[in-house]
C-alpha positions in Angstrom: 152.6 136.2 81.4 151.9 133.7 84.1 148.9 131.4 83.5 146.8 129.5 86.0 147.7 125.8 86.3 144.6 123.8 85.3 143.7 120.1 85.8 140.9 117.8 84.7 140.0 114.2 84.5 140.3 113.6 80.8 138.6 110.2 80.6 134.9 109.4 81.2 133.8 109.3 84.8 132.9 105.6 84.8 134.8 102.5 86.1 137.3 101.4 83.5 140.8 99.9 83.2 142.6 103.3 83.1 141.9 106.9 84.0 143.8 109.9 82.8 144.2 113.2 84.7 145.8 116.1 82.8 147.6 119.1 84.3 148.7 122.1 82.3 150.3 125.4 83.1 153.4 127.1 84.5 153.3 125.2 87.8 152.1 121.9 86.4 155.3 120.1 87.1 155.7 121.6 90.5 152.1 120.6 91.4 152.6 117.1 90.2 155.9 116.7 92.2 154.0 117.5 95.4 151.9 114.3 95.1 154.2 111.9 93.2 156.9 109.5 94.4 158.8 108.4 91.3 160.9 105.2 91.0 164.4 105.5 89.5 167.4 107.8 89.7 165.5 111.0 89.3 162.9 111.4 92.0 161.4 114.6 90.8 159.7 115.4 87.4 161.4 118.8 87.5 164.7 117.0 87.1 163.5 114.9 84.1 163.7 115.5 80.4 160.7 116.4 78.4 158.7 113.8 76.6 159.6 111.0 79.0 157.5 108.4 80.8 157.9 107.6 84.5 156.6 105.0 87.0 155.7 105.7 90.5 153.0 106.3 93.1 150.5 109.0 94.0 151.0 109.9 97.7 148.9 111.5 100.4 150.4 112.0 103.9 153.1 109.4 103.1 150.4 106.9 102.1 150.3 105.3 98.7 147.0 106.1 96.9 147.7 104.5 93.5 150.4 103.0 91.3 150.6 105.2 88.2 152.4 106.0 84.9 153.3 109.7 84.4 153.9 111.4 81.1 155.9 114.6 81.1 155.7 117.2 78.2 157.5 120.5 78.7 156.3 123.6 76.9 156.3 124.6 74.1 156.4 121.0 72.9 153.0 120.0 74.3 149.3 120.2 73.2 148.8 123.5 75.1 152.4 124.8 74.5 152.6 124.9 78.3 154.2 122.4 80.7 151.9 119.4 80.8 151.7 116.3 83.0 149.4 113.4 82.4 148.9 110.9 85.2 147.6 107.5 84.1 146.0 105.8 87.1 143.6 103.0 87.6 140.1 103.9 86.3 137.9 103.8 89.4 135.6 106.7 89.8 136.4 107.2 93.5 140.2 106.9 92.8 140.2 109.3 89.9 138.3 111.9 91.9 140.6 111.5 94.9 143.7 112.0 92.8 142.1 115.0 91.1 141.2 116.6 94.5 144.8 116.1 95.6 146.0 118.0 92.5 143.6 120.8 93.1 144.6 121.1 96.8 148.3 121.4 95.7 148.0 124.4 93.5 145.9 123.7 90.4 142.3 124.7 89.6 139.6 122.7 87.8 139.8 123.3 84.0 136.7 124.6 82.2 135.2 122.6 79.4 137.6 122.8 76.4 140.1 124.9 78.2 143.1 122.7 77.2 142.2 123.2 73.5 141.4 126.8 74.1 144.9 127.3 75.4 146.3 125.5 72.4 144.5 128.0 70.2 145.4 131.1 72.3 149.1 130.0 72.4 149.2 129.7 68.6 149.6 125.9 68.3 146.4 125.5 66.3 144.0 127.9 64.7 140.3 128.1 65.5 139.2 125.8 62.7 141.6 123.2 63.9 140.5 123.7 67.5 136.8 123.1 66.5 137.8 119.9 64.6 139.0 118.4 67.9 135.4 118.3 69.2 134.2 117.0 65.8 136.7 114.1 66.0 135.3 113.2 69.4 131.6 113.4 68.2 132.2 111.8 64.8 129.3 109.5 63.8 130.8 107.7 60.8 134.0 107.1 58.9 133.6 110.2 56.7 133.0 112.5 59.6 136.1 111.2 61.3 138.2 111.5 58.2 136.9 115.0 57.5 137.6 116.2 61.0 141.1 114.7 60.8 141.7 116.6 57.6 140.5 119.8 59.3 142.8 119.2 62.3 145.8 118.7 59.9 145.1 122.2 58.6 143.8 121.6 55.1 140.7 123.8 55.6 142.9 126.5 57.2 145.4 126.4 54.3 142.6 126.8 51.8 141.1 129.8 53.7 144.5 131.4 54.2 145.3 131.1 50.5 142.1 132.9 49.6 142.7 135.6 52.2 146.2 136.2 50.9 144.8 136.9 47.4 142.2 139.2 48.8 144.7 141.1 51.0 147.0 141.6 48.0 144.2 143.5 46.2 143.3 145.5 49.3 146.9 146.6 49.7 147.2 147.5 46.0 144.1 149.7 46.1 145.1 151.5 49.3 148.6 152.0 47.9 147.3 153.4 44.6 144.9 155.8 46.4 147.8 157.0 48.7 150.5 157.1 45.9 148.8 157.4 42.5 152.1 158.3 40.8 153.5 154.8 41.3 150.4 152.7 41.2 148.1 152.6 38.1 144.3 152.3 38.6 143.1 153.2 35.1 142.6 149.6 33.9 142.7 148.0 37.4 138.9 147.4 37.5 139.0 145.0 34.6 141.9 143.1 36.0 140.4 143.0 39.5 137.1 141.6 38.0 138.9 138.6 36.7 140.6 137.9 40.0 137.5 138.3 42.0 135.6 135.9 39.7 138.2 133.3 40.4 138.1 133.9 44.2 134.3 133.8 44.1 134.5 130.4 42.3 136.7 129.0 45.1 134.3 130.2 47.8 131.4 128.8 45.9 133.2 125.4 45.5 133.7 125.3 49.3 130.0 126.1 49.9 129.0 123.5 47.3 131.1 120.9 49.1 129.7 122.0 52.4 126.3 120.7 51.4 127.7 117.3 50.6 129.9 117.4 53.7 127.1 118.3 56.1 125.0 115.4 54.8 128.0 113.0 55.2 128.8 114.3 58.7 125.3 114.5 60.1 123.7 111.7 58.1 120.9 111.6 55.5 117.5 112.3 57.0 115.6 109.3 55.5 111.9 108.5 55.8 110.4 105.2 55.0 106.8 105.5 53.7 104.3 103.2 52.2 100.8 102.0 52.7 100.1 99.6 55.7 101.6 96.1 55.5 103.9 97.0 52.5 107.0 95.9 54.4 108.4 99.1 55.8 109.2 97.6 59.2 110.8 94.6 57.6 113.0 96.9 55.6 114.1 98.8 58.7 114.9 95.5 60.4 116.9 94.3 57.4 118.9 97.5 57.3 119.6 97.3 61.0 120.4 93.6 61.0 118.1 93.1 64.0 114.5 93.0 65.0 113.8 96.7 65.9 110.2 97.1 64.6 107.3 94.7 65.2 106.3 92.9 62.0 102.9 91.3 61.6 100.4 90.6 58.8 98.0 93.0 60.4 97.8 96.3 58.5 98.5 99.3 60.7 100.8 97.6 63.2 103.2 100.6 63.1 101.4 103.6 64.6 104.2 105.6 66.2 107.5 106.9 64.7 110.6 104.7 65.0 114.0 106.4 64.6 117.3 104.7 64.1 120.8 105.6 62.8 122.2 103.2 60.2 125.7 103.0 58.7 125.8 102.0 55.0 129.2 101.9 53.3 130.5 104.9 55.4 127.2 106.8 55.0 124.9 107.5 57.9 121.2 107.3 57.5 119.0 108.9 60.1 116.1 106.6 59.4 112.5 107.1 60.4 110.0 104.3 60.0 106.5 105.8 59.8 103.0 104.6 60.1 101.4 103.3 56.9 99.8 106.1 55.0 96.1 105.5 54.3 92.7 106.9 55.0 91.6 105.6 58.4 88.9 106.3 60.9 91.1 105.1 63.8 92.1 108.2 65.7 95.5 106.9 66.9 96.4 105.6 63.5 95.4 108.9 61.9 97.8 110.8 64.2 100.6 108.4 63.0 99.7 109.0 59.4 99.7 112.8 59.9 103.1 112.5 61.5 104.4 110.4 58.6 103.4 113.1 56.2 105.0 115.8 58.3 108.4 113.9 58.4 108.1 113.3 54.7 108.1 117.0 54.0 111.5 117.5 55.9 113.3 114.4 54.6 116.5 114.5 52.5 115.5 111.1 51.1 112.2 109.2 51.0 112.2 105.4 50.6 108.8 104.4 49.2 108.0 100.8 49.9 105.4 99.2 47.5 103.8 95.8 48.1 104.4 94.4 44.6 102.3 91.4 45.4 99.0 93.3 45.3 97.6 95.9 42.8 98.2 99.6 43.4 95.2 101.3 45.1 94.1 104.8 46.1 96.5 104.8 49.1 99.5 104.3 46.7 98.3 107.0 44.4 97.9 109.4 47.3 101.4 108.6 48.5 102.9 109.1 45.0 101.2 112.4 44.7 103.0 113.5 47.9 106.4 112.4 46.5 106.4 114.6 43.4 109.6 116.6 43.1 111.3 114.9 46.0 114.4 112.7 46.2 112.9 109.2 46.3 113.9 105.6 45.9 111.0 103.3 45.1 111.3 99.7 46.4 109.1 97.0 44.9 109.0 94.8 47.9 108.0 91.1 48.4 109.8 89.9 45.3 109.6 86.4 46.8 105.8 86.4 46.1 103.9 86.6 42.8 104.5 90.1 41.4 101.6 92.1 40.1 103.1 95.6 40.3 105.9 96.4 37.8 108.4 99.2 37.2 106.2 100.4 34.3 103.2 100.7 36.6 105.2 103.0 39.0 106.8 105.1 36.2 103.3 106.2 35.1 103.3 108.3 38.2 107.0 108.7 39.4 110.2 109.1 37.4 112.5 107.9 40.2 115.0 105.0 40.8 113.1 101.8 41.2 114.5 98.6 42.8 113.0 95.2 43.3 113.7 93.7 46.7 112.5 91.3 49.4 113.0 93.0 52.7 111.9 89.9 54.6 114.7 87.8 52.9 117.2 90.7 52.7 117.4 90.5 48.9 118.3 93.6 47.1 119.5 95.6 50.1 122.9 96.0 48.6 121.3 97.6 45.5 119.6 100.1 47.8 123.0 101.1 49.4 124.5 101.6 45.9 121.5 103.7 44.8 121.8 106.0 47.8 125.5 106.6 47.0 124.6 107.4 43.4 121.8 109.8 44.4 123.8 111.8 46.8 127.5 111.4 45.9 127.6 110.2 42.3 128.9 106.8 43.3 131.5 105.8 45.9 132.0 108.2 48.8 135.6 109.3 48.9 137.6 112.2 50.4 139.9 112.6 47.3 141.6 116.0 47.5 138.5 118.0 48.2 138.1 120.3 51.2 134.8 119.8 53.0 133.5 122.6 55.2 131.0 121.0 57.7 130.9 123.5 60.5 127.8 125.7 60.5 129.8 128.8 61.7 132.3 128.4 58.9 129.5 128.0 56.3 127.9 131.2 57.6 131.1 133.2 57.2 131.7 131.8 53.7 128.2 132.9 52.7 128.9 136.4 53.9 132.2 136.4 52.0 130.3 135.3 48.9 127.9 138.2 49.2 130.7 140.7 49.6 132.6 139.4 46.6 129.4 139.7 44.5 129.2 143.4 45.7 132.7 144.0 44.5 131.8 142.6 41.0 128.8 144.8 41.0 130.8 147.9 42.0 133.3 147.2 39.2 130.5 146.8 36.6 128.9 150.0 37.8 132.3 151.9 37.6 132.2 152.8 41.2 135.3 154.4 42.9 138.1 152.0 43.9 137.6 152.6 47.6 134.2 150.8 47.3 136.1 147.7 46.2 138.3 148.0 49.2 135.5 148.1 51.7 133.8 144.9 50.4 137.1 143.1 50.0 138.0 143.9 53.6 134.7 142.4 54.7 135.6 139.2 52.7 139.0 139.2 54.5 137.5 139.6 57.9 134.7 137.0 57.4 137.3 134.4 56.3 139.4 135.4 59.2 136.6 134.4 61.6 136.9 130.8 60.3 140.5 130.4 61.4 140.4 132.8 64.3 142.5 135.6 62.8 139.8 138.2 63.6 137.5 136.9 66.4 136.1 138.3 69.6 136.6 136.8 73.0 132.9 136.1 73.5 132.8 133.9 70.4 135.9 132.0 71.5 134.4 131.4 74.9 131.1 130.2 73.3 132.9 127.8 71.0 135.0 126.1 73.7 132.2 126.0 76.2 130.7 123.2 74.0 133.8 121.0 74.5 133.9 118.0 76.8 135.7 118.3 80.1 139.4 117.5 80.0 139.8 118.5 76.3 
């Protein structure tokens, strides 16, 4: 089947040292030949071997537009499995746009967002999970997100899903065969045997879902709220974590009235940090709005860092805050350790049974202990990939949850001695839900929606 030849500027539209324009499709080489003048023995790309690099010029009406390097990749040994040409030109916005318009006027059409990767999927080079990982790589916010996306692109997630699907399909096939040919396939004790197998499959799905919680936090970051009464050192802590003066620090209580949001990298972990107004009873209308917002953010946080001014006794504001922190994931920081300490760990433990660290935010003392404690709280120590498979895509997680429900229905049907065709119906649903993850059973509308979120040129 003949496909359109598409083209796009693959690099950002800003002045830079280099710009890349990508062409893919059945007429990609012919289109490129119309605008290129190559140096060397072979003057046409169509005469050149695949996976070769060439030097030449982009031409318009016998005038040189730019000096370029050209990469030639003939299908199926290319990203899209189609003939592909990449032109590396100088990275001026006007220049890139001019070369792109030349390509369009000579037979190509502008690619839609994500269309190159969509073609790689449709042409069988990668599955849907791998295709989605391409965008995850581009948008990765930290080392873990990048490593996880690379693992998904390499096919580790797909391999795990395919292995589970194969086991499910085997049982579906056995049930269908036994129903159609009962003389050769025994079902009398099959329910007990299937129950054991489904329990193991369910465990694998549950493990993937359990890792997805950890993976999502690592990928998107831990939503962290810094709370404390006014002048406890919250803003000094934020500045210490950032390594720069982001928040205004004064001796005047109530300086921070608005919400300050920053993303911080700590040992490969992302913290989406929110520094809030000091929580206290106040008659100041603006400060009260800030206090109410602080309480609202606290309710939604994955982690609360409670900063205590250890140089002054606890008061009603502290007791009010500690009441809000019951049953939440909290790290308590006894701040201002460089001053005379009057609040101890024992004082805090009367109200909160949470990790307590002594620090001086102003002097950056104890910040390393905070980093270690966060790792311990969320990841039981050092953050590593190991051999685990992390599902971080919301669409994949939704399909796994549906598969889990169907597996639980199979177990219930077995325990209730239901007919075997009931097992088959729910097992088929498991098979199809897992197939949605890798694109084995997916509708065109979903495919279009997924790739529409990609950046141009990819």
